[in-house]
N, C-alpha and C positions, 0 to 999 in steps of 0.2 A: 611768112607770118600769117597766122590764122586770126580771123576776126570773129568776135562773138556776135551771135544773133539771139535776141530775147524776143519771144512772142507772148503777147498779153491780150486776152480777150476780156473786155469790160462790158460787153453787151448785157450780160445777165445782171451785173451790178447795177447798171443804169436802169434796166427794166424793173429792178427791185428798189428803185429810188435811193440807191447807195452812191455816194460820191467816190469815184475811183481815183481822184487826183493823187492821194498819198500812195496808192498802189503803183501808179505810173512813175512817181518820183523815186520810189524804191527800186523799180525795175531799171531805171536809167542811172542810178547812183554809182554803179561800178563800171559803166561803159567807158571805153577808151576811144581814142581817135579811130575812125573807120568802123566801129562797132555799130550794130543796127538794132533798133526796137521796131518790131512789127506789132502794131496796135490794131485790134479789131473793135470797132465801135458802131453803134446804130445810126450815127450821123457824123458829119465832119466836125471834129472838135476844134473849131477855129481859134478860140481863146488859147488853147494849148499850143498852137503853132508859135505864137509870140513868146510864150514862157520857155519852150524848148529851144527856140532860136537863140534866146539870150544865154542858153547853156551850151551853145555850139552845135545845134542840130539843124539839119535841113530836112524837109519832108516832101513826100510824094503821096497823094491820096488817090485811091482807086475805089470806085463804086462796084461792089460785088453783086448786090441785089438791093431791093428797096430800103431795107433797114440794116444794111451791112456794108461798112466801109473798111478797107484795109489801108492803114496809113503807115508808111515806112519812114521812120526817122533815122537818119544816118548822122553820126557824130563826125563833124568835119573840123571842129575847132576844139580848143581846150586841151586837156591832158590826154 
């Protein structure tokens, strides 16, 4: 079985003072168990961790450079 991976970069949105929350929620809306969202952000989106945990996701954050974090969210629960 193949799992889906969605990659989303919100650094430009945040730099332009745009709220990327809705874009992130849309990106995860069709993800099934074991699917992955790779999120690129300028900082660790700590509040998002709790929101996505409640939706069945675990996360792993990696600092790429000063203002670039790659956070991998894997759906481990839910449908």
